[in-house]
C-alpha positions in Angstrom: 0.0 0.0 0.0 1.2 3.5 -0.9 0.3 5.9 1.9 1.5 9.4 2.6 2.3 9.8 6.3 0.0 12.2 8.1 1.7 14.7 10.4 -1.5 15.1 12.5 -1.3 11.4 13.4 2.4 11.5 14.0 3.0 8.8 11.5 6.5 7.4 10.8 6.5 3.9 9.4 9.1 1.4 10.4 10.7 -0.3 7.4 14.1 -1.8 8.5 13.5 -5.6 8.5 16.4 -6.5 10.7 15.1 -4.1 13.4 11.6 -5.4 13.0 12.9 -8.9 13.6 14.7 -7.7 16.7 11.5 -6.1 18.1 9.4 -9.2 17.4 12.0 -11.3 19.2 11.9 -9.0 22.2 8.1 -9.1 22.3 8.2 -12.9 22.0 4.5 -13.3 21.0 2.9 -16.6 21.9 -0.1 -18.1 19.9 -2.7 -17.6 22.7 -1.6 -14.2 23.8 -4.3 -11.5 24.1 -2.4 -8.8 22.4 -3.3 -5.3 21.2 -1.2 -3.1 18.9 -1.5 0.6 19.0 -1.2 2.3 15.7 -0.5 -0.6 13.3 0.2 1.7 10.4 1.3 -0.3 7.3 1.9 -3.5 9.2 5.7 -3.5 10.0 4.9 -5.2 13.4 1.4 -6.3 12.6 2.3 -8.8 9.9 5.0 -10.7 11.9 2.8 -10.6 15.0 -0.2 -12.1 13.1 2.0 -14.9 12.0 2.7 -15.8 15.6 -0.7 -15.1 17.1 -4.0 -16.8 16.8 -5.6 -13.3 16.9 -4.5 -9.7 17.2 -6.4 -6.6 18.3 -5.3 -3.2 16.8 -6.3 0.4 17.6 -6.1 2.7 14.6 -7.5 6.2 14.0 -6.6 6.6 10.3 -9.6 5.6 8.2 -7.4 5.2 5.1 -5.2 2.6 6.8 -8.3 0.9 8.3 -9.8 0.5 4.8 -6.6 -1.0 3.5 -6.3 -3.3 6.6 -9.9 -4.6 6.1 -8.9 -5.8 2.6 -5.5 -7.1 3.6 -6.1 -9.1 6.8 -8.6 -11.8 7.5 -11.2 -10.8 10.2 -10.5 -14.2 11.7 -6.9 -13.0 12.5 -7.4 -9.4 13.4 -10.0 -7.1 15.1 -9.7 -3.5 14.2 -10.8 -0.9 16.7 -11.3 2.5 15.0 -10.5 4.8 17.9 -8.3 7.5 19.3 -6.0 5.6 21.6 -6.4 8.3 24.3 -10.1 7.5 24.4 -9.9 3.7 24.0 -11.0 1.5 26.9 -8.4 -1.3 27.0 -10.6 -3.2 29.4 -13.0 -4.0 26.6 -10.5 -6.4 25.1 -10.2 -8.4 28.2 -7.9 -9.1 31.1 -4.2 -10.1 31.0 -3.5 -8.2 27.8 -0.1 -7.5 26.2 0.3 -4.1 24.5 2.7 -3.2 21.7 3.1 -0.3 19.3 5.2 2.3 17.5 3.6 5.2 19.4 3.0 8.6 17.9 5.8 10.7 19.4 3.7 13.8 19.7 1.3 12.2 22.2 3.4 9.4 23.7 3.4 10.6 27.3 -0.4 11.0 27.4 -0.7 7.5 26.0 1.5 6.1 28.7 -0.5 7.8 31.4 -3.7 6.6 29.9 -2.4 3.0 29.9 -1.6 3.4 33.6 -5.3 3.7 34.2 -5.7 0.2 32.8 -2.5 -1.3 34.2 -4.2 -4.0 36.3 -5.3 -5.7 33.1 -1.9 -5.5 31.4 0.8 -8.2 31.5 3.5 -6.2 29.7 4.0 -3.4 27.2 6.6 -3.0 24.4 6.9 0.4 22.7 8.9 2.3 20.1 9.2 5.9 21.4 11.4 8.9 21.0 14.8 7.9 22.5 14.7 11.0 24.8 11.4 9.8 26.2 12.6 6.3 26.9 15.7 7.8 28.6 13.4 9.8 30.9 11.3 6.7 31.6 14.2 4.6 32.9 16.2 7.5 34.4 17.8 7.2 37.9 17.4 9.9 40.5 19.9 12.8 40.4 20.3 12.4 36.6 19.4 15.1 34.1 16.7 12.9 32.5 14.9 12.1 35.8 11.6 13.8 36.2 7.8 13.5 36.8 7.4 11.0 34.0 10.2 8.8 35.5 8.6 8.8 39.0 5.0 8.2 37.9 6.0 5.3 35.6 8.5 3.8 37.9 5.9 3.7 40.7 3.9 1.3 38.6 6.3 -0.3 36.2 9.6 -2.2 35.8 11.2 -0.8 32.7 14.0 -1.9 30.4 15.6 0.1 27.6 16.1 -2.5 24.8 17.5 -1.1 21.6 18.2 2.3 19.9 16.7 2.7 16.5 18.1 5.3 14.0 15.9 7.6 12.0 16.7 5.9 8.7 14.8 2.8 9.9 11.6 4.7 9.3 9.8 6.2 6.3 9.6 9.2 6.5 12.6 9.4 8.9 11.8 11.2 12.1 14.1 14.1 13.2 15.1 12.2 16.3 16.5 8.8 17.4 14.1 6.2 18.6 14.3 3.5 21.2 12.4 0.3 22.1 11.3 -0.2 25.7 9.8 -3.0 27.8 7.4 -2.1 30.6 6.1 -4.7 33.1 3.6 -3.7 35.7 4.5 -4.7 39.3 2.4 -7.5 40.6 2.8 -6.0 44.0 3.8 -2.3 44.3 7.2 -2.0 46.0 6.2 1.4 47.6 2.4 1.6 47.8 0.8 5.0 48.2 -2.1 5.2 50.6 -3.7 7.9 48.3 -2.4 7.7 44.7 -4.1 11.0 43.8 -2.3 12.7 46.6 1.0 11.0 45.5 0.5 12.3 41.9 -0.1 15.9 43.3 3.0 15.8 45.4 5.1 14.7 42.4 3.6 17.3 40.2 4.2 20.1 42.7 7.8 19.0 43.4 8.7 19.0 39.7 6.6 22.1 39.0 9.7 24.4 39.3 12.5 22.0 38.6 15.4 24.2 39.7 13.9 25.1 43.0 14.5 23.2 46.3 11.8 21.1 47.8 11.5 23.7 50.6 10.1 26.1 47.9 8.2 23.7 45.6 6.4 22.0 48.5 5.9 25.2 50.5 2.4 25.1 52.0 2.5 21.3 51.8 5.4 20.5 54.1 7.1 22.7 56.7 10.7 22.3 58.1 9.5 20.1 61.0 7.8 17.8 58.5 10.9 17.4 56.4 12.9 16.6 59.5 10.4 14.0 60.6 10.5 12.5 57.1 14.3 12.6 57.2 14.4 14.4 53.8 16.7 17.3 53.2 14.5 20.3 52.2 17.4 21.8 50.2 17.3 18.9 47.8 15.5 19.2 44.4 12.8 16.9 43.2 15.2 15.2 40.9 17.2 14.0 43.9 14.4 11.9 45.4 13.7 8.2 44.9 10.1 7.0 44.2 10.0 5.6 47.7 10.7 9.1 49.1 7.8 10.7 47.1 5.5 7.9 48.4 6.8 8.5 52.0 5.8 12.2 51.6 2.4 11.3 50.3 1.7 8.8 53.0 2.9 11.2 55.6 0.3 13.8 54.3 -2.4 11.1 54.0 
């Protein structure tokens, strides 16, 4: 199929066969897996996945691609969900699902946060993303890449940076390097928050003014005595705290 990539959908189609093989090997699809692919595009991952799976679900917003897919794939092998992924309810597919995709880079973070809302139904996730985003996802405290995204995802997920993918592996080539990441939800949270909404608010406030100290960013939330009781130095910045320390602050407030 000849298809012009649409900027509004953030389309960059993977074409490098060696890399595609590496990605499918990393995903390791099994015949009976309940798998959903986000943004199948022209089938770089879809076609090899269909060869391994009894059935595949895909979420696609582009009507032109859907029309092509309906003529190319057997409905016995694939179910096409015509939806904006940010509005798609993954629980409708079932429980114990595996999620894969070459995500649109312009909305990758909102997609990741949306998936966190369905994380109890998810076994694992494998995504192609902008390299910079993957580096932020897996970043350690006190590194330049560590931020709100790191904390919120690491609270729920074990993540592994798998491979770097150059722009020339895509058509059209994106202006940035890409990376493939594996995300596995914790069966039991290592640092459970008593109030996850409060935890999210604390993390948001702490990173709201990244260069300021916690004493300033959490002013009105914690005072000097609170920091002392928590055994956290108020002169540190948000980027210096481990996920466990953010949870400790939220649980202290709760």
